[in-house]
C-alpha positions in Angstrom: 55.5 72.3 117.9 56.3 75.6 116.2 53.6 77.5 114.3 53.0 80.8 112.5 50.2 82.7 110.8 52.0 83.3 107.5 49.4 85.8 106.3 50.0 88.2 109.2 53.6 87.7 110.2 55.7 90.8 109.6 58.3 90.4 106.9 60.0 93.3 105.1 60.8 93.4 101.4 64.4 92.3 100.7 64.6 90.8 104.2 63.5 87.1 104.0 62.6 85.7 107.4 63.9 82.3 108.3 61.1 80.7 110.2 62.8 77.3 110.9 66.2 75.8 110.1 67.4 72.3 111.0 70.7 71.0 109.6 70.0 67.8 107.6 66.3 68.4 107.6 64.8 71.5 106.1 64.8 75.3 106.1 61.5 77.4 105.9 61.7 81.0 104.7 59.0 83.6 104.4 59.5 86.1 101.6 57.8 89.4 100.8 58.2 90.1 97.1 56.9 93.5 96.0 55.1 93.9 92.7 57.4 94.1 89.7 60.4 92.5 91.5 61.8 89.1 90.9 63.9 86.3 92.5 66.0 86.3 89.3 66.9 82.9 87.7 68.7 80.8 90.3 69.0 77.3 91.4 69.6 75.7 94.8 71.3 72.5 96.0 68.1 71.4 97.8 64.6 70.4 96.6 62.6 73.7 96.7 59.0 73.8 97.7 57.3 77.1 96.9 53.9 78.1 98.3 52.2 81.4 97.2 50.4 82.7 100.3 49.2 86.0 98.9 49.4 87.9 95.6 50.3 86.6 92.2 53.6 85.6 90.6 54.9 84.2 87.4 57.1 81.2 87.8 59.5 80.5 84.9 61.3 77.2 84.7 63.5 77.0 81.6 61.0 79.0 79.5 57.9 77.2 80.9 55.9 80.0 82.6 53.0 79.5 84.9 50.8 82.2 86.6 50.6 81.3 90.3 48.2 82.9 92.8 47.4 82.3 96.5 47.2 78.6 97.1 49.6 77.5 94.4 52.3 75.0 95.4 55.3 74.3 93.1 58.2 71.9 93.6 61.6 72.3 92.0 64.3 69.5 91.8 67.7 70.2 93.2 69.8 72.4 90.8 66.7 73.1 88.6 66.9 76.7 87.3 63.9 78.9 87.9 62.8 82.5 88.3 59.8 84.0 90.3 58.4 87.4 89.2 55.8 89.3 91.3 52.8 90.4 89.2 51.4 92.0 92.4 52.8 92.2 96.0 53.3 88.6 96.9 54.0 86.6 100.1 55.8 83.4 99.5 56.9 80.4 101.7 60.0 78.6 100.5 61.0 75.3 102.0 64.4 73.8 101.2 64.8 70.1 101.9 67.1 68.5 102.9 68.9 71.5 104.3 71.7 71.8 103.4 71.5 69.8 100.2 74.2 67.8 98.6 77.0 70.0 97.3 75.9 73.0 99.3 78.9 75.2 100.2 77.8 75.2 103.9 77.5 71.4 104.1 80.3 69.4 105.8 81.1 65.8 104.8 80.6 63.6 107.9 
């Protein structure tokens, strides 16, 4: 078993910390997003699970915007465009599954 206290783990802005990564399974990433900054609109090949640990963000999915604070859990389908904007300093957990997803540049056909 691996485990972390996501509220106290050191993670620097602009330096996401990969907590766990298993090819074909999942990847877990801790992100420190300072107030006023954003994960600009993007999409990933995997299903993305986003957990707000601390702070407050706005999540924009194709014009549908929700305000998300600590405890919010959001799930995005593979290739679903979305943007996350920090309304205050925010700590986020991002889980990508499966890792790597279908069509991911790092995936190898087996």
